[in-house]
Steps between C-alpha positions, in 0.01 A plus 500: 500500500403406851240235559147600590553413863397137518796436731382757753172518683302820467485672837156501654378184328338368820321834527322460168246258643140624508411703808174588670519858377219601260619539143168461319335190360710183497713455191718210393871511570686672215678283249852578387608521139839583353507712185813537282614855430813627322846347523377177652359673808199328656248703697268366768131593492249422774151460354190572709180372338135518606385187679161484330409540135692671226692817565333824398653819368858565399764337721736695722880472469663616824861617537676552834745767616877494522646220718147367560319202346163391365410387853436865582193486275367181664202638691395749232526232231282264703239774529508559125455127441217487753327768290529279191814650346820310423817658637857423393764610750845510340844471658727728300850382411729487800203484736297226665503166320607640162847451355775735611727590209780751545364730229170658404424725797370793301146608417515407132603141576244466777233634264604241241476233770146615572412474133640146489293399803180639349570324169603176672179496702293560186348822629367752250429828680543458875482773762856580603551597863837588649612604847795742524769354270223292342313819410811630323525174308134520397547856371813398312328198343208711379722785378729281290220281368599174667143428612139571414296571812133563563580694816791627709527513878788690662528434873739731683700549182496673164423844644843624600862413427781400733658841460187658646577329830880468507775757448728279290541139383738445790245641743238268353723195550603604852150577626330194351768239565366152569512424873791271593382144562815298432559249778157558657280195564151515355339462843687805631386724215143369516491569874636850450246581228212375715613710796572813295177478301227364728228611258632293211289210379651155471484539122695824510769342715520212252533748213790677671684175565435368148757746365772298675668163455570267788843352438606151600636628831163655585607861449350750261604672178317738268366337187571824314874541552638847589674554161177424312309719742742784423451444126125535540540818704720642225230418245237670712721806544520568127132415434251776426146385571342812351660427162298178484162628615386609151535141375233381744168502318300248699302533824753579772485483879766652724506400867714754682588499868555770756768333711545795731808615308378853422753592225445170317123533524522858372707383202239235420218752532676732255564213258134396524391827339737453205411133466128574479572741216708239315273195540134568415253356748763383747373418848721576802413365844685582823545282807674560832756222539865409458654437159404129484132580489397188306623283788385735775151564360430220248124537539508870410736450205302204360174693537644797309626273221166324468311829499729660244522200269157342539350252260 
């Protein structure tokens, strides 16, 4: 098993400092806990707590997407905490500050990891929220009985399957390959991202860079290695979200995005009809944005979560 990355600096660390951008009422800096899961794997959890008084309502457990990290939930989690709710943002195995074993990159193992985190934190019935891959993990965990949740939030995930967007597993791997960063200094990539995405907030830039290690020579490497990335894509290719919908019997919010990709949006619109028939009382909300909507529009996503899962 690889270490959890203590020997390498997380890219973007200097960018995690507070900025002048409005993200709601002030909240304390998150604290980091490590929770043991299966096979000696330790998972990192960033905990966002209200700054005044006791927390109210069920806590939120937030899962990121593939090759991302818990930092992508930073602004939304702060807004949840500012509203009096505790939020736990988890780094899944192979990602962020969690351990990086060679095995376990399938939905069942990731769902078991989620169950271990919830148990290790002493949570009874949290609200489970996943983005993209994280949404698939939430569905898997509920379907196989690894967790007991009071609510489920699926953000840009859980509606469609990989085969709805890609022609084959090979096409999926080829079209979603991680951008090459080997040998690139952090400052070069940060400069490129700023220039290519002038509308990005400082927090979103930090979230993008947090998926990378800075090696001793100052160059970058993906925290989620390409072979483990491929294993996760293979798991997503064989997954069938619709098979798991009937297991969801708690209040459910789906945040779907029209990214401008007409065929993908059409597939999600079609799946929405079937999903509403399978999950009684489900609420589906649409936003115009790119896939990483929780980092692009944290205020909108946090507001939808608070409205759907109020006290």
